[in-house]
N, C-alpha and C positions, 0 to 999 in steps of 0.2 A: 449156534452162537453167532456166528458169522451173518446169517442169514436173518436173525433177528435185529440185530444193527442194522441191516440194510432196508428193512421195514421200514425201522424207526426214524431212518433217514429219511427216505419218501414221505413220510407222514409229515416230517417238519418242512420238509420243500413244499409239498401241497398246501400246510397251512399258512406259511408264508407267503406263497401265492396268492392264496385266498385273500389274506391281509391287504397285499398290496394292491390288489386290485379294487376292496372295499375302500380303502385309504383314498385311491384316485376318483372313483366316484364320489366318494363325499367330498373330497377338493373341488371337483368340477360342479357338484350341484351349490357347494358355497359361493362359488365365483358366480354362477348363474343367477342365484338370488342376490349378489351384491350386485350384479351388473342392472338386473331387472330394478331394483332400487334406485342406483343411480339414475336411470332412464326415467323413471317415473319422477323422480326429482326433478331433474332435468325439462319435463315434459311441464311440470307443475312450474317451476321458475318462469319458462317460457309465457305460459297464461296468465299470470298474476303479473308480470312484467308488461303485457299488453294492457289488461284491465289499469295498470296503474297510469300507464303512456309515459311521455317524455316529459312532461310539465311536472308531475309529482304533485297534483293539487294535494291542499291537505284535507279537505273535506270527504274527497273519495278515496284518500288513503286511511283516515280515520275509519270508515264505513267498513273498508275491505279488511283493516285490523281486526276489527271489533267482532266480525263474522268469520273470522279464519281460526283454525285451530293451531296447534302448538307447531306443527311440522310446517303449516304454511307460513306462519309468523315469522319462525326462524329464515324461511327464504325470501320474504318481504326483508328481514334485517339485512341479509346479505346482499338484496338488491339497492338497498340505501346504501350499505357501505361501500358498494362497488361505484355507484353513480359520485358518493362522496370523495373517491379516490382519482376520478375522471380529470385530466390537465385543465379541460375547460372549465373555468372559474363561473360561468354563469350556472353549468348542470350541477356542478359541485357544491356552491351556494342552496339552489334549489331544493338538493337533498337533505342539506341541513336543517333549512328552514322547514322542509315537510317532517322529519323526524321531530322537530321541537313542536311543530304547532299540533302534531296528530297526537301528542302524548307518548309516542314510541319511547322517546328519549327518557321522558318520567318514569315510564314502565322500567327501563332499564336500572334506573337508580333504584327503585324501590326494590328490584330483584336483587341488585350487590348490595340491598341492606336486611335483606329478609330470606332471599331465596335459599335453596339446597346448594351445596358445593359447586356441583356442575354449572348452575343457573349463574352463581356469583362469578364464577371464572368468565361464561359467555357475556355476562353485563358489563364485566370490567373492560372486556376486549373491545367491545361496540363502543362504549364511551370513549375508548382512545382514539375515535377516529373523528368526533364531535366537540368543537372547539367551544363549550359551555361553560360558562364561570360554575353553574351547579353540579354538572359533570364532574371537573375538575376537584370539587370539592369533597364529590361523594366518593373519588377515588383516594382523595387525601385521608378521607375517616377510614378507607377501607384498608390502608396501610397497616391498620391493627388488626386484621383478621386473623384468627387463628390458623386458616388452612394456607399452607405453602403453595398451593397450585394459585388461591387466591393473590397471594402476595407476589408472585412472578408475574400473574397477568397485570395486577396495577403497576408495578415498575415498568412495564412493557409500554401498557399505554400512557403512562405519565411521561415518558421518554419521547412516545410518539407524538404527543400534543406538543411538547416542548414549551409549557406554559411554566413563568417563574412561580405561578402560585402554586405550583405542584412540587416544589423544592421541600414543604414541610413533610409533607408524605415519604418523599425521597429518603431524607435525613431519617425517619422512621425505621424505613426499609434496610439502612445499611445495618441494624442491629441484625438483619435476619444471617444465617450461615450461608457459606458459599456454596453449600452442597444446593440450598433453596434459591439464590440469587446468585450467578456467576458475577465475579468482578467486572468482566467486559460489559456485562449487561448494565450493571448498575454504572459503571462510568462514564457509558454512553447515555443513560440515561439522565445522567446531572448535568453533562456537557450540554443535550440538548435543552434543558431548562435555564442553564446560567448562561447562556449564549447571550451576548449583550450585557451579562450583568456577572461576570466572574466573581467579583467579592462574596457572591453568596457561598461561593466554595470555600473561601480562603479560611474560615474558622476549622475546618474539616483538616487542614494543613497541621494543625497543633493538635490532633486529637494523641490520645496515648497509645490507640492501638495503631500497628503497623498496618493492617488491613485497610485501615480508613484512610490514611494519611497516602497511601499507595493510590486508591480507587480516586482521592482529590486530586494527586498530581497527575493523574491519567487524565481526568475531565478535563484540567486546566489545560494538557497540553496540547487539546483541540480548540480550546477558547480563550486564553490567557490575553490580557492586554496591559497595559502602563498601569492600569486602577490595582493589579495583584502584584505588582514588582516588589515593591517591600516585604511580603510574603513569602514570594518566592525565592527571593535574596536569602531568607531565614532558611526556607527548606533546602536549599541548595548545599546546605551542610548537616542535613540529616544523616543520623547514624545508619538508617537503613539506605544499602546500594540501589535497590529497585526502586524508592522514592526520589533521589537523587538523579536516576536516568531519567525518569518521568519529569521532573522538573528542570531538566537540561532541554529537552523537547518543548516544553513550555515557554521557557524564557529564548526560543527561536522565532518566538512571535512578537517580540518587544526589541525594538531596533532602539537600544539605549545603551549608552557607555557603561551602564553598570551592568548592564546584561553580559555584554561583551567579555567584561571584566571577570564576572562571576563564571563564565563559559570557559574562559581561558585557564581560570585556576583548575575548573571542574575537568579538563583536557590532561590533567598530570594526576588526575584520581587514581588511587591505588588499586581498584576495581577496573578491569579493562573494558566491560560494557557501560561504564561511566561515560569513560574516556570517549568511547564512538559517538554514545550519543551528544556528548559533547561538541566534536570536533563536526557531526553532522547539523547540529543548530550554529554553529560558527559559519557552516558554508552555507546555511539558508539565509544569514542574516548579513552575508556578502560585505562585511565591514571590513576596513583593511588593519582594523587595529586585532583583529583575530589573525593575522598571518603570521607573527611570529609562534602561536601556538600550533597552527598548522604545520609549520616547519618544523618544529619540534618532534611533532608527531609522527612525522617520517621515519624517526630514528627508534620509534616504538618497537620494544621487542614482540609483540602480536602483530601478527601478519592483518587482521582485521582491522586494527585500529591504524596502520600505515596506509592501509587502502582507501579508509574514511579521510586520514589527515589529507591525502594526495587530492582528494576529491573536493574537500574542502578549500584547498591551497588554489585548485582550478576555479573553483566558482568566487573566491575573494579577488585572486589577483590576475587571473587569466591565465593564457597560455603566453607568455613574455619570456624573451631571452633572460632581463633580468633576473626572473624566479629562478630560469634553469642556473645561472650562474650561482645565486644563492645557496642552493640545493648541492651543486658541485663543491662550493668551497668549504661545505662540511666535511667533506672528504668522505660520505658514507657512500658506498657503491649500493649499497640497498636502497636509501633512501632514493638515491637518482633514480634506479631501476624501477622503484614502485610509482615515482611521480611520470616516469616516460610510459607507463603501461597503461595509465590512468589518461595521459592525454592523447595516447595511441587510441583508446576507446572513442575519443572525441573528433577522431581523424586528423590529429595534427600533424603526422608525417607526411599523409598527401597533401595537406593544405599548404606546408611549410615546401614542398618540391613543386608544386603548381606554382608559387607565386615566383618561380625562376624564369616564368616566363617573359617577365621584364614589363608587364603592363602599367604597374605602379612602380614607381622609383624608390621610394620609400619602403614598400613592402618587399621590394626586389633586394634591396639592401640589407633588409631585416633579415630574409630569408637565407642569405648567403651567409649571414653571421651565424644563425642558428644551425645552417648544415655543417659550418667549421666547429662550433662546439659541439655537435653531434659526433663527429668524427674524432675528434681530441677526446672525447670521452667513450671512443669505441664502439660507437654505435653505428655500424656500417654494412651489416647483413643485409638491412631491410633497404638502404639507399642503393646498396648496388643490385639489389633486386630490381629499384626504380629505374637504373641505367636499363635495364631491360625490357619492361613492360609499360613503362609510362607512355601515353597516347603522344604525347608532343615531342617531335623528335628535338627541338630546341632544348627542351629541359633536359631532355636524357645528355645532350654533350655539355650542356652549361655544368650539370650535376656531376658528370664525367670529369671534367676539367676540376673541381672542387675535390673529388676524390683520388683524382692521379697525384695532388699534391701531398697526400697522406703519406709520411716515410714509412709506414708498417709494411713490412712484406705480405703480410696477410691479407692485406687490401688489395695489392697489385694481384696477388694468385688468384684472389676472386674475380677481378675484372677481367683477367685474361681467360677464366674459365666461361665468363659470361658471352668473349667474343668468339668461342669454339661452340655455342649453343647455335643449334639451326635455326631458332627463331628470331636469331640476334639480328636485326637490320644491317646492311652491308656497310651504311655510313659509320653506324657506331662502331661496328668492329673493327672497321679502318682506323677511326679514332683512338680506339683501345690500343691497335697495336702500336699506332704512331706514338702516344703519350708514353705508353712503356719502353719504346725503343730510346724516346729521349732521356727519358729517366734511368737508362742503362739495362734493362732489363731484354734479353734477346727476344724477338718475336718468333712464336710458333710458325711450323711449316705448314704454308695456306695450302689448303687441300685444292684438288682440281676441279671442283664445281662447289658453288654454294648457293643456295636458295635465295632468291631476293626477300 
């Protein structure tokens, strides 16, 4: 019995080995075939490109197109699209004129109307690279195509063209389900076609479907201007939070008192991500009327909202002592720490300490007030570290003088610990001991030797 089982196992291993070898050989052959096809196509592309030349003359292109088979025609189309996408306006325009004059553009329109699905998809993709009215009209008409693949290709091409005449087609495509055309793709295409004319999207904000209102607000968040302010103010009270959040971003493009007022109200929205978007928009506008909303946002229970409020406050009011005083006046330690964290990302502490050098008297006085405020608020660890590492010895000593005036024992202990660090400058260490001795703290026993 055991002998029979062992024979079965050996046979199974033998079969699996042969199967693995056959599979590996098949994959290798398929890769070789694909590689040869790719090489053949590249060779044909080079040959056809050399025949066309750089000027892309219409007569030569028409003759070559007429005499070519399907595979070569696709290569010629790819060459035209590649030339059309070049940054050189002259060569790009020459490719477009050649495609129109040689009848290739017309062939794409015919394929889009009568070809098989694969041909219609390719024709729609090709038409999206050439700004011709007939092509736009054909794409708009193809928005009614029953194929989901064609619908997606039409949406992408109309978005690439960014032609307002393509809006009717995109409006029809909004009826397609999300699985056919993703919301982001549709919103981007609508924004591209409505750039400079955002009123084309205003009616969608009133659509009964939440998805359509969200897509419209998403598109307007890229292209909004004062012409759609009334519609956005109405949409700011939409029942759907996602719509309100996107409307907040759209309002960030409109520097008007009504927009600031609406965003200030949205900064108190019940949904936290709407508050985040509203505060972000207020920061983008940099309007001082948005400062109260940003100050209130620093006390929000959601950390992301507090962080965005601190960022908005920095953009609106800057990093000034008056702003810090307002935050401290609220009595909220969490708000102050959030503000300071945002300022520190902007290099606030280092800049304030550097101004103690005294090159500018006004900035020197402001910096002193800043440091005193920070010390009173308990922000001493970073300042004590600057006493140790700041490059300018004069700045270190002036900062030490301000820190030594603090009555808190923890500050004095930290300074004495700095004096004992081997890398501490002799002059700074001596100044620390002198300050502490004058304040009544016994100086530590000096070591026999200390590196300079």
